[in-house]
C-alpha positions as CSV (number, residue, x, y, z in Angstrom):
1,M,0.1,0.1,0.2
2,S,1.8,3.8,-0.5
3,S,0.3,6.6,1.6
4,P,-0.8,10.3,0.0
5,K,2.6,12.4,-0.4
6,L,2.9,14.9,2.3
7,T,3.6,18.2,0.7
8,S,2.9,20.7,4.2
9,L,5.9,21.7,6.9
10,L,3.2,20.8,9.3
11,V,1.3,17.8,9.1
12,Q,-1.3,16.7,12.0
13,G,0.6,19.5,13.9
14,Y,4.0,18.7,13.4
15,E,7.0,20.1,12.0
16,V,9.4,17.2,10.1
17,V,12.6,17.2,10.1
18,I,14.9,15.1,7.3
19,G,18.3,14.9,6.9
20,F,19.5,13.0,4.0
21,E,23.4,10.8,3.7
22,T,23.7,10.1,-0.2
23,H,26.0,6.8,-1.2
24,T,27.3,8.2,-4.4
25,Q,29.1,4.9,-6.4
26,L,31.8,7.3,-8.0
27,A,32.7,5.9,-12.2
28,T,36.1,4.6,-11.5
29,Q,37.5,1.0,-12.9
30,S,38.7,-0.1,-10.1
31,K,38.3,-0.2,-6.7
32,I,39.5,3.0,-3.9
33,F,42.3,1.1,-2.5
34,S,43.2,-1.8,-4.9
35,R,43.0,-2.7,-8.3
36,A,40.1,-5.3,-8.7
37,P,37.1,-3.9,-10.8
38,T,34.9,-2.2,-10.3
39,A,32.2,-4.1,-13.6
40,F,29.1,-4.2,-12.3
41,G,27.1,-8.6,-12.5
42,A,30.2,-10.1,-12.0
43,E,30.2,-14.1,-10.6
44,P,30.0,-13.4,-7.0
45,N,33.8,-13.1,-5.2
46,T,35.4,-13.2,-8.6
47,Q,36.2,-9.1,-8.2
48,A,37.6,-9.1,-5.5
49,C,41.8,-9.3,-4.6
50,A,43.5,-9.3,-1.7
51,V,43.2,-6.2,-0.4
52,D,39.7,-6.3,-0.6
53,L,39.9,-10.1,1.0
54,A,42.3,-8.2,4.0
55,L,44.5,-11.0,3.5
56,P,47.1,-9.5,6.4
57,G,50.2,-8.1,4.9
58,T,48.0,-6.0,2.2
59,L,48.5,-2.8,2.5
60,P,45.4,0.3,1.1
61,V,46.9,2.5,-2.5
62,M,44.8,5.4,-3.1
63,N,42.9,5.8,-6.4
64,R,43.6,8.9,-7.6
65,E,40.4,8.3,-10.0
66,A,38.6,8.4,-6.6
67,V,40.3,11.2,-4.8
68,A,39.3,13.5,-8.7
69,C,36.0,12.6,-8.6
70,A,34.9,14.2,-5.0
71,I,37.1,17.4,-6.4
72,R,34.6,18.1,-9.1
73,F,31.8,17.4,-7.0
74,G,32.8,19.5,-4.2
75,L,33.0,22.6,-7.4
76,S,29.5,21.7,-8.3
77,V,28.9,22.5,-5.2
78,G,29.9,25.6,-4.2
79,S,31.8,23.0,-1.1
80,H,35.9,23.7,-0.2
81,V,38.0,21.6,-0.8
82,A,40.7,20.4,1.9
83,E,44.0,20.5,1.0
84,R,44.4,18.2,3.9
85,S,41.1,15.3,4.9
86,V,42.3,12.3,7.0
87,F,40.8,8.9,6.9
88,A,39.8,6.3,9.6
89,R,39.0,3.2,10.6
90,K,34.9,3.3,11.5
91,N,34.8,-0.3,13.1
92,Y,31.6,-2.0,12.9
93,F,32.0,-6.1,12.5
94,Y,29.4,-8.2,10.2
95,P,30.3,-10.4,7.4
96,D,30.0,-8.5,4.3
97,L,33.1,-6.8,6.5
98,P,36.3,-8.3,5.9
99,K,38.0,-6.5,7.6
100,G,36.3,-5.8,10.9
101,Y,36.5,-1.8,9.3
102,Q,35.6,0.1,7.0
103,I,38.0,2.5,6.5
104,S,36.2,6.0,5.6
105,Q,36.7,9.6,6.8
106,Y,35.3,11.4,10.5
107,E,36.9,14.8,11.9
108,I,38.4,16.1,8.3
109,P,36.4,15.1,5.5
110,V,37.7,15.5,1.8
111,V,34.8,18.1,0.9
112,Q,33.5,20.6,3.4
113,G,30.1,22.7,3.3
114,G,28.3,24.2,0.2
115,S,24.7,23.8,-0.7
116,V,22.5,21.2,-3.1
117,S,19.1,24.0,-5.0
118,F,16.3,23.1,-6.8
119,F,12.6,23.8,-7.4
120,L,9.5,22.2,-5.9
121,G,7.0,24.0,-8.1
122,D,7.4,26.8,-8.9
123,E,9.1,27.7,-5.3
124,K,12.8,27.7,-4.8
125,K,14.5,26.1,-2.1
126,T,18.4,25.1,-0.6
127,V,19.3,22.4,1.4
128,R,22.7,23.2,3.1
129,L,25.5,20.5,2.9
130,V,27.6,19.6,6.3
131,R,30.0,17.5,3.8
132,A,31.0,14.8,1.2
133,H,33.5,12.0,2.4
134,L,35.4,9.6,0.1
135,E,34.9,6.2,1.8
136,E,35.0,2.5,0.6
137,D,31.5,0.0,-0.1
138,A,31.3,-3.2,2.2
139,G,30.5,-6.7,0.5
140,K,26.3,-8.0,0.4
141,S,25.2,-10.8,2.1
142,L,23.1,-12.8,-0.7
143,H,20.6,-15.1,1.2
144,E,19.1,-18.4,-0.3
145,D,16.0,-18.4,1.7
146,F,15.0,-21.8,-0.6
147,I,18.3,-23.9,1.1
148,G,17.6,-22.0,4.1
149,Q,21.5,-20.7,3.9
150,S,23.9,-17.6,3.4
151,G,26.5,-16.6,1.9
152,I,28.9,-13.2,1.2
153,D,29.9,-11.9,-2.1
154,L,32.8,-9.8,-1.3
155,N,32.6,-8.2,-5.8
156,R,31.2,-4.8,-4.0
157,A,34.0,-4.6,-1.0
158,G,36.3,-1.9,-1.5
159,T,34.5,0.0,-4.2
160,P,34.7,3.8,-3.8
161,L,31.7,5.7,-2.7
162,L,30.8,9.9,-1.9
163,E,29.5,9.7,1.0
164,I,27.3,13.1,0.8
165,V,25.5,14.5,3.6
166,T,22.9,17.6,4.8
167,E,22.4,20.1,7.1
168,P,18.2,18.6,8.2
169,D,16.8,21.4,5.8
170,I,14.3,19.1,4.2
171,R,10.9,19.6,5.4
172,S,8.8,17.7,3.7
173,S,8.4,13.7,1.6
174,A,8.2,15.9,-1.7
175,E,10.7,18.9,-1.1
176,A,13.0,15.5,-0.4
177,V,12.6,13.5,-3.5
178,A,12.9,17.1,-5.2
179,Y,16.5,17.1,-3.6
180,A,17.5,13.3,-4.3
181,K,16.3,14.5,-8.1
182,E,18.4,17.1,-8.1
183,L,21.8,15.4,-6.4
184,H,21.0,12.6,-8.1
185,K,21.2,15.3,-11.6
186,I,24.4,16.9,-10.4
187,V,26.5,13.9,-10.3
188,T,25.6,12.1,-13.3
189,W,26.4,15.7,-15.4
190,I,29.8,15.9,-14.1
191,G,30.0,11.8,-14.7
192,I,31.1,11.1,-11.3
193,C,28.2,8.5,-10.9
194,D,25.9,6.4,-13.8
195,G,23.2,7.1,-11.0
196,N,21.9,3.9,-11.4
197,M,20.0,3.7,-8.8
198,Q,18.2,-0.4,-9.5
199,E,21.9,-1.5,-9.3
200,G,22.8,0.5,-6.3
201,S,25.0,3.3,-7.6
202,F,22.9,6.0,-5.6
203,R,21.5,4.8,-2.8
204,C,19.3,7.2,0.5
205,D,19.6,6.7,3.3
206,A,16.6,9.2,5.0
207,N,16.2,10.4,8.7
208,V,14.1,11.5,9.6
209,S,12.0,13.0,13.4
210,V,8.9,15.2,13.9
211,R,9.0,17.9,16.3
212,K,6.3,20.1,17.6
213,P,7.5,23.9,16.2
214,G,9.6,25.5,17.8
215,Q,10.7,22.1,20.5
216,P,14.5,20.8,19.8
217,L,14.9,18.1,17.2
218,G,13.0,14.8,18.4
219,T,15.1,11.8,17.7
220,R,15.5,10.8,14.3
221,R,14.8,7.2,12.4
222,E,17.2,6.1,9.6
223,I,15.6,4.6,6.9
224,K,18.2,2.9,5.5
225,N,19.5,2.4,1.5
226,L,15.6,3.8,-1.2
227,N,17.2,2.5,-3.8
228,S,14.1,4.8,-6.0
229,F,11.9,7.8,-6.3
230,R,9.3,6.8,-5.5
231,F,9.8,4.2,-2.0
232,M,11.5,7.6,-1.6
233,Q,8.3,9.0,-0.4
234,Q,6.8,5.8,0.4
235,A,9.0,5.7,2.7
236,I,9.5,9.0,4.2
237,D,5.3,9.4,4.5
238,Y,5.1,6.2,6.3
239,E,7.7,6.9,8.7
240,I,6.2,10.3,9.0
241,R,3.3,9.0,10.1
242,W,4.2,6.6,12.2
243,Q,6.7,8.4,13.9
244,I,3.1,10.7,15.1
245,E,1.2,8.0,15.7
246,E,3.6,6.3,18.6
247,I,4.1,10.3,20.2
248,E,0.2,10.8,20.7
249,D,-0.1,7.2,22.0
250,G,2.3,8.4,24.6
251,R,5.5,6.6,23.8
252,A,8.9,7.1,23.2
253,I,11.0,7.2,20.0
254,E,13.8,5.7,19.2
255,Q,16.5,5.9,17.5
256,A,16.8,3.3,15.5
257,T,17.9,2.4,11.2
258,V,14.7,1.2,9.4
259,L,14.2,-0.7,5.9
260,F,11.2,0.1,3.8
261,N,9.2,-2.9,2.5
262,P,7.6,-1.6,-1.1
263,D,4.9,-4.4,-0.9
264,T,3.6,-3.1,2.5
265,G,4.6,0.3,2.3
266,E,6.1,0.0,6.3
267,T,9.1,0.9,7.2
268,R,10.1,-1.5,10.0
269,A,12.9,-1.4,12.6
270,M,16.2,-3.2,11.1
271,R,18.7,-2.2,14.8
272,T,18.7,-0.2,17.0
273,K,20.3,3.3,15.6
274,E,24.4,3.3,16.9
275,D,25.5,7.2,17.4
276,A,29.8,8.0,16.5
277,A,30.6,6.9,19.1
278,D,30.0,3.3,18.8
279,Y,32.0,3.0,16.6
280,R,35.5,3.6,17.8
281,Y,36.9,6.2,14.8
282,F,40.7,6.5,15.2
283,P,43.3,7.6,11.5
284,D,44.2,4.7,9.1
285,P,48.0,3.5,10.5
286,D,48.6,2.4,7.1
287,L,46.9,5.9,4.9
288,P,49.0,8.9,4.8
289,P,47.1,12.2,5.3
290,L,44.7,13.3,2.0
291,V,46.7,15.7,0.4
292,I,44.6,18.1,-2.1
293,A,46.9,21.1,-4.3
294,P,45.2,23.9,-4.9
295,E,47.0,23.6,-8.3
296,W,45.3,20.1,-8.6
297,V,40.9,21.6,-7.6
298,E,41.7,24.6,-10.1
299,S,43.1,22.6,-13.1
300,T,40.0,20.5,-12.1
301,R,38.3,23.4,-12.1
302,A,39.1,25.3,-15.6
303,Q,38.5,21.6,-17.1
304,M,35.0,21.4,-15.7
305,T,31.6,21.2,-18.0
306,E,29.4,23.4,-17.4
307,L,27.1,22.9,-14.6
308,P,23.0,22.7,-14.5
309,R,22.9,25.8,-12.6
310,A,25.4,28.0,-14.2
311,M,23.8,26.9,-17.0
312,A,20.2,27.6,-16.3
313,A,21.2,31.5,-15.1
314,R,22.3,31.4,-19.2
315,F,19.6,30.4,-20.5
316,V,17.6,32.8,-18.6
317,Q,19.8,35.8,-19.4
318,D,20.5,35.2,-23.2
319,Y,17.7,34.0,-23.8
320,G,14.9,35.8,-21.4
321,L,13.9,32.2,-20.2
322,P,11.8,32.6,-16.7
323,E,13.9,30.6,-14.6
324,Y,11.7,27.4,-14.0
325,D,11.3,27.1,-17.9
326,A,15.8,27.3,-17.4
327,T,15.9,24.5,-14.0
328,T,13.7,22.3,-16.1
329,L,15.4,22.2,-19.2
330,T,18.8,21.8,-17.6
331,Q,17.7,18.2,-15.7
332,S,19.7,16.4,-18.3
333,K,22.5,17.3,-20.8
334,A,21.0,16.3,-23.7
335,M,18.0,17.9,-23.0
336,A,19.4,20.5,-22.4
337,A,21.3,21.0,-25.5
338,Y,17.9,19.8,-27.4
339,F,17.0,23.4,-26.6
340,E,19.8,25.2,-26.9
341,A,19.9,23.3,-31.0
342,V,16.3,24.1,-31.4
343,A,16.4,27.4,-30.0
344,Q,19.3,29.0,-31.8
345,A,17.6,27.5,-35.5
346,S,14.2,28.8,-34.9
347,G,15.1,32.5,-33.2
348,Q,12.3,31.2,-31.0
349,A,13.0,29.8,-27.1
350,K,10.3,29.9,-25.3
351,L,8.1,28.6,-27.7
352,A,11.1,26.0,-27.8
353,S,10.7,25.6,-24.3
354,N,6.8,25.7,-24.4
355,W,7.1,22.8,-26.7
356,I,9.7,20.4,-25.5
357,M,8.9,20.6,-22.1
358,G,5.1,20.1,-22.5
359,E,4.5,18.1,-25.8
360,M,7.7,17.1,-26.0
361,S,8.0,15.7,-22.5
362,R,4.5,14.6,-23.0
363,R,5.6,12.1,-25.5
364,L,9.2,11.3,-24.2
365,N,7.9,10.6,-20.4
366,A,4.7,8.1,-21.5
367,G,7.5,5.9,-24.5
368,E,9.8,6.0,-21.5
369,M,12.2,7.8,-23.4
370,A,15.0,9.3,-23.0
371,V,15.0,12.7,-25.2
372,E,18.2,11.2,-27.3
373,Q,16.0,8.5,-28.8
374,A,13.3,11.5,-29.6
375,P,11.9,10.5,-32.8
376,L,11.7,14.6,-34.2
377,T,15.4,16.2,-34.6
378,T,16.2,19.3,-33.6
379,A,16.0,21.0,-36.5
380,Q,13.2,19.5,-37.8
381,L,11.5,21.2,-34.1
382,A,13.2,24.3,-35.3
383,T,11.0,24.1,-38.3
384,M,8.1,24.0,-37.3
385,L,8.8,26.4,-34.6
386,A,9.7,29.4,-37.4
387,R,6.3,28.7,-39.0
388,I,4.6,29.3,-36.7
389,A,6.2,32.2,-35.2
390,D,4.9,34.1,-39.2
391,G,2.1,33.0,-38.9
392,T,2.7,30.3,-41.5
393,I,0.7,27.5,-39.2
394,S,-1.7,27.6,-36.0
395,N,-0.9,25.7,-32.9
396,N,-3.3,23.3,-33.5
397,A,-2.4,23.0,-36.9
398,A,1.3,22.0,-35.6
399,K,0.1,19.5,-33.5
400,Q,-0.5,17.7,-36.9
401,V,3.0,18.7,-37.7
402,F,4.1,17.5,-34.4
403,D,2.6,14.5,-34.9
404,A,3.5,13.4,-38.3
405,L,6.7,13.9,-37.7
406,W,6.9,11.8,-34.5
407,Q,5.1,8.6,-35.8
408,G,7.6,9.3,-38.5
409,E,5.0,10.1,-41.2
410,G,7.3,12.6,-43.5
411,G,10.4,14.4,-42.7
412,D,10.5,18.1,-44.9
413,V,7.8,20.5,-42.3
414,D,7.1,22.1,-44.9
415,A,5.2,19.1,-47.0
416,I,2.9,17.7,-44.3
417,I,2.2,21.1,-44.1
418,E,1.0,21.3,-48.4
419,S,0.1,17.8,-48.7
420,R,-2.6,17.7,-45.1
421,G,-3.5,21.9,-46.5
422,L,-2.0,23.3,-42.9
423,K,-1.5,26.6,-43.8
424,Q,-3.3,29.1,-41.8
425,M,-5.0,31.8,-43.8
426,N,-3.7,35.6,-44.2
427,D,-5.2,36.4,-46.3
428,S,-7.0,40.0,-45.0
429,G,-9.8,39.9,-48.3
430,A,-11.2,36.2,-47.8
431,L,-10.6,36.5,-44.0
432,E,-13.4,39.9,-44.1
433,K,-15.6,38.0,-46.0
434,I,-16.3,35.0,-44.0
435,I,-16.1,37.6,-40.6
436,D,-19.1,39.3,-42.6
437,E,-21.0,36.3,-43.1
438,V,-20.1,34.6,-39.5
439,I,-22.1,38.4,-37.9
440,A,-25.1,38.2,-40.6
441,A,-25.9,34.9,-39.1
442,N,-25.7,35.6,-36.1
443,P,-27.2,38.5,-35.0
444,D,-27.8,37.5,-31.6
445,N,-24.5,37.6,-30.5
446,V,-23.8,40.1,-32.2
447,A,-26.7,41.9,-30.1
448,Q,-25.3,40.2,-26.7
449,F,-22.1,41.5,-27.9
450,K,-22.5,45.0,-27.8
451,A,-24.4,44.8,-24.9
452,G,-21.4,44.3,-23.5
453,K,-20.8,40.4,-23.0
454,D,-17.8,39.3,-23.6
455,K,-18.4,35.6,-24.5
456,A,-21.0,36.4,-27.2
457,F,-17.7,38.1,-28.6
458,N,-15.5,34.2,-28.4
459,A,-18.8,32.6,-29.5
460,L,-17.9,34.7,-32.8
461,V,-14.5,34.4,-33.1
462,G,-15.5,30.5,-33.0
463,Q,-17.8,31.0,-35.9
464,V,-14.8,32.5,-37.4
465,M,-13.1,30.0,-37.2
466,K,-15.5,27.0,-38.5
467,A,-16.1,28.5,-40.6
468,S,-12.6,28.5,-42.5
469,K,-12.3,25.6,-41.3
470,G,-9.2,26.4,-39.0
471,K,-6.9,27.7,-40.6
472,A,-7.9,31.5,-39.8
473,N,-5.2,32.9,-38.4
474,P,-6.3,33.4,-35.0
475,Q,-5.4,36.6,-34.2
476,Q,-6.1,38.5,-36.9
477,A,-9.5,37.3,-37.3
478,T,-10.2,38.6,-33.6
479,D,-8.3,41.3,-34.2
480,L,-10.3,42.2,-37.5
481,L,-14.3,41.5,-36.3
482,R,-13.3,43.5,-33.2
483,A,-12.8,46.2,-35.8
484,R,-15.9,45.0,-37.5
485,L,-18.2,45.1,-34.7
486,G,-16.4,48.4,-33.9
């Protein structure tokens, strides 16, 4: 079962407080401290070397590309990239953690501060980041229920992660999903993560608590490993309601790690949540401090691709788009490139934005297609928009042209317009004749309009469009009719 989306700042008189921890698997060819490969889907335990297995005498060696990914992320969200950061041992005992500890960063992370901004509807939101630190992933426990046995796959052990931690700035499940989507866009845009949530490349943990407004923060429960935006929404909504019901019934919330069951739509406690002191962090003696020269940071900055929020600001500046349009069009590099090509070729940026965000996005979503798979080329859409702008076709006729191009019925926009007789009537003489006939045939509407009823005028315009078989230019018909009626 699923619960309705909770978007209000207050739910039953309680304020929702959410912080996020996101484990982003870095797109490196080898693991963070060894040369073992990171490809997904290999047979269990075929991509784990001596370092990953924690055999005696092995030593970790830092993967330079993982550090480069962290630098790119820090620059993309306005963070401080630390010149010196330290690796620590996070001690806990699970079967899939062969060393008995995880190499992570604690006191001095590589990326510090920063923020992520996004739109929730028309409202701009900003979530502050605490840190982003490098660490290794653990292995994976495999449970074979049909034979009653469990096994350990260490292929994932040592895979490089960048854990991105926010301040508790999020106030609803809808805002949480919007933040996660924006973060997903950033890490895929800059090429540090493939973003595949089903394969575990982008895993989110939501720390959820509730409180009465003005009260101290409530006790949080951490929902682990949310690997789809839809389940994220459902899990947080259920957890919010569960916590409020517990408090209202007089029970205290216990800090815990919980899992979400998509089949029942419920969260359930997995274990009592540990605090940092329980992990007994201490600096890893096998790894020296990570020192990043300022020159490396600046050379990375110079090579960075244009970031989505910078591109959105440029779209506002160069094309005169509303900020909402610009942000929507920069949800992916491919969408942004498609828009810019159409806008430049047609000279109709706002019209291009409207059609790409409207009709094209609707069809892409219905077909579960990426913009790269659209059967409509940028040149075709640009030509169609130019014909709308110069009055050759109306918006209604353009929809027929768009449909023909989408269905692959013809590659030339002008040929489709000609063959289907979609050209707009721009001959004022012919249009005036139709208007005169409509006025003569509808004396009641004419009288009502002259008596001050605007609906009667709209009815007359409709009759003109009908008489012209939809070919009249609506604005020209409106202007001529209004002039005829005095």
